[in-house]
C-alpha positions in Angstrom: 99.4 119.7 118.1 99.3 117.9 114.7 101.4 117.4 112.4 100.4 118.4 108.5 103.4 118.1 107.1 103.5 116.1 103.6 104.9 112.5 103.4 107.4 112.1 101.0 105.2 109.6 99.4 102.0 111.6 98.9 104.8 114.0 97.3 105.7 111.7 94.5 102.4 110.5 93.9 101.2 114.1 93.4 104.3 114.7 91.2 103.0 111.4 88.9 99.7 112.8 88.8 101.4 116.1 87.6 103.9 114.4 85.2 100.5 112.4 83.4 98.8 115.2 83.1 101.1 116.6 81.1 101.4 114.0 79.2 98.4 112.9 78.5 96.3 116.3 78.9 94.1 114.5 81.1 93.0 114.2 84.3 91.9 116.1 87.4 90.4 119.1 87.4 92.3 123.1 87.7 91.9 121.9 91.7 93.3 119.5 91.7 95.7 120.2 89.5 96.6 123.2 91.8 96.5 120.5 95.5 99.1 118.7 93.3 101.5 121.1 93.0 100.9 122.0 97.0 101.6 118.1 97.9 104.9 118.3 95.4 106.5 120.9 97.0 106.6 119.5 99.7 105.9 121.3 103.7 102.9 122.0 105.5 99.3 122.2 104.9 96.9 124.2 106.6 94.4 122.3 108.5 92.1 123.6 105.9 93.5 122.1 103.5 94.2 118.8 105.0 90.6 118.4 105.5 89.8 119.3 102.2 92.2 116.6 100.2 90.8 114.1 102.9 87.2 114.9 101.2 88.5 114.4 97.6 88.8 110.8 98.5 85.6 108.6 99.1 83.6 111.3 96.3 86.7 109.7 93.8 87.1 106.4 95.2 84.9 104.0 92.6 87.3 106.4 89.5 88.4 103.4 87.1 91.7 103.2 89.6 92.7 99.7 88.7 93.7 101.7 84.3 96.9 102.4 85.8 99.1 102.8 82.2 101.1 99.9 83.3 102.7 98.1 80.1 102.0 101.0 77.5 98.5 101.6 78.5 96.6 105.0 78.6 96.2 105.5 82.3 92.3 106.3 83.2 91.3 110.0 84.2 90.3 109.2 87.4 93.8 107.5 88.3 95.8 111.0 87.3 93.1 112.6 89.5 93.8 110.3 92.8 97.2 110.7 92.2 96.7 114.6 92.2 95.6 114.2 95.9 98.5 112.1 96.8 97.5 108.7 96.0 96.5 105.7 98.5 99.1 107.7 100.8 98.0 110.5 100.3 94.2 109.3 101.6 95.8 107.7 104.4 97.5 110.4 105.5 94.5 113.0 105.6 91.9 110.8 106.8 94.4 109.7 109.6 95.1 113.8 110.3 91.2 114.7 110.4 90.9 112.6 112.8 93.5 113.5 115.0 92.5 117.0 114.3 88.7 116.3 115.0 90.0 113.9 118.3 91.6 117.3 119.3 88.3 119.9 118.8 86.0 117.7 120.3 84.0 116.6 117.1 85.3 113.0 117.2 83.0 109.9 117.7 
């Protein structure tokens, strides 16, 4: 069975995204905010939810992710949204689990 428990770093990234969204009033959608709340809370995701997280990243890999708000600058909307979905660690974790699920189900390459 595939372990779909949310890693601590993914939880931390989602929390940071929620904090930035609250602070600046932008970044992500209601769907992204809802997923961030789920990720930040820890526990497990369903298979469908993990696939949903993994599907987010390829569509948004170009969204001004270098504008992180360091040095007092405002972060980009894309960076905030990226964090809401778990950031780089969320991408690696969700894609790794989707691959495991696909292999288990016989859909792997």
